[in-house]
C-alpha positions as CSV (number, residue, x, y, z in Angstrom):
1,M,198.9,167.0,37.1
2,A,195.2,166.0,37.1
3,G,195.3,165.5,40.8
4,T,197.0,168.8,41.6
5,E,194.6,171.3,43.2
6,A,196.8,174.3,42.9
7,L,200.4,175.5,42.4
8,V,201.8,178.1,44.8
9,P,205.1,180.0,44.9
10,A,207.5,178.6,47.4
11,I,211.0,178.9,48.9
12,E,212.6,175.8,50.2
13,L,215.1,176.2,53.1
14,I,218.0,173.8,53.2
15,D,220.6,173.3,55.8
16,T,223.0,170.5,56.7
17,R,224.7,169.3,59.8
18,I,227.5,167.9,57.7
19,A,230.7,170.1,57.7
20,D,231.6,171.8,54.5
21,W,228.7,170.2,52.6
22,K,231.0,167.1,52.1
23,I,228.0,164.8,51.9
24,A,227.4,161.3,50.5
25,I,224.0,159.7,49.9
26,C,223.9,158.0,53.3
27,D,224.7,161.4,54.9
28,T,221.9,163.0,52.9
29,I,219.4,160.4,54.2
30,A,220.6,160.8,57.8
31,D,220.4,164.6,57.4
32,N,216.7,164.6,56.2
33,A,217.8,165.5,52.7
34,S,219.2,168.8,54.1
35,S,215.6,170.0,54.5
36,A,215.1,172.7,57.0
37,G,211.6,173.9,56.0
38,F,209.7,175.9,53.4
39,V,207.7,179.0,53.0
40,L,204.6,179.2,50.7
41,G,203.2,182.3,49.0
42,A,199.6,183.2,49.2
43,A,198.8,182.8,45.4
44,R,197.0,179.7,44.3
45,V,197.0,179.0,40.6
46,S,195.3,176.1,38.8
47,P,197.7,174.0,36.7
48,A,195.2,174.4,33.8
49,D,195.8,178.2,33.9
50,I,199.6,178.1,33.5
51,D,202.3,176.4,31.3
52,V,203.9,174.5,34.1
53,K,206.9,173.7,31.8
54,A,207.8,177.3,31.3
55,I,207.7,179.1,34.7
56,D,210.7,181.4,35.0
57,A,212.0,181.9,38.5
58,T,214.0,184.9,39.8
59,L,215.5,185.0,43.3
60,T,216.6,188.3,44.8
61,R,218.5,188.9,48.0
62,N,218.1,192.4,49.4
63,G,216.9,193.6,46.0
64,E,219.7,192.1,43.9
65,V,219.2,189.1,41.6
66,V,221.2,186.2,42.9
67,A,219.7,183.2,41.0
68,E,217.5,182.5,38.0
69,G,216.0,179.3,36.7
70,R,213.1,177.6,35.0
71,S,210.6,175.0,36.0
72,D,211.5,172.5,33.2
73,A,214.9,172.1,34.9
74,V,213.4,170.5,38.0
75,L,213.9,166.7,38.2
76,G,213.7,166.3,34.4
77,G,210.5,168.4,34.1
78,H,207.5,169.4,36.1
79,R,206.1,165.8,36.3
80,G,209.4,164.4,37.6
81,G,209.0,166.0,41.0
82,V,205.3,165.1,41.4
83,A,205.0,161.7,39.7
84,G,207.7,160.0,41.8
85,P,205.7,160.0,45.1
86,Q,202.6,158.9,43.2
87,G,204.3,155.9,41.7
88,G,203.7,153.9,44.8
89,S,206.8,151.8,44.4
90,F,207.7,152.6,48.0
91,G,204.1,152.3,49.3
92,V,203.7,156.1,49.5
93,R,200.4,157.6,48.4
94,L,199.5,161.3,48.2
95,R,196.4,162.5,50.0
96,K,194.2,165.5,49.4
97,G,195.9,168.5,50.8
98,D,199.5,167.1,50.8
99,I,202.1,169.6,49.8
100,V,204.7,168.4,47.2
101,L,207.9,170.3,46.8
102,P,209.3,169.1,43.4
103,G,212.7,170.7,43.9
104,S,214.3,174.0,43.2
105,C,214.7,175.6,39.7
106,T,217.6,177.7,41.0
107,F,220.8,176.9,42.9
108,A,221.1,177.3,46.6
109,V,222.0,180.7,48.0
110,E,223.5,181.4,51.4
111,A,221.4,183.5,53.8
112,R,222.6,185.7,56.6
113,A,220.9,187.7,59.4
114,G,219.2,190.7,57.9
115,D,218.7,189.2,54.4
116,E,215.4,189.5,52.7
117,F,214.7,187.1,49.8
118,V,211.9,187.4,47.2
119,A,211.3,184.5,44.8
120,D,209.2,185.6,41.8
121,F,207.6,183.0,39.5
122,T,206.1,184.1,36.1
123,G,202.4,183.5,36.1
124,L,202.5,182.2,39.7
125,G,203.3,185.1,41.9
126,S,206.0,185.6,44.5
127,V,207.0,184.7,48.1
128,R,209.1,186.6,50.6
129,L,211.3,185.5,53.4
130,S,213.4,187.5,55.9
131,F,216.1,186.4,58.3
132,E,216.6,188.0,61.6
């Protein structure tokens, strides 16, 4: 985490073009890992100021809790999601300012028009997302 400038709350948007989510690894690759985008919150917290292994996450939809999780469940712990790209085994190097999304600490939740989501992370802040 020494090279990490700041942690920010985030919501990752997933979507797939594969019917019924019946998806194999080759489909995942062709489908851009089901990535549709992300939203970052405004808070910026130094990794030195928070226990990155113990961030609790609560996701609400229209004020109702729909998912909960914890940062230590992401890719085998907080370093799993960040260390991989730095390993360089695929010739990938992180540069200053790059955004790394380590993965979700909650399961995916369906969104519909009119839904408002709030993801709250202990010690990190929250991020909001609305669908029209």
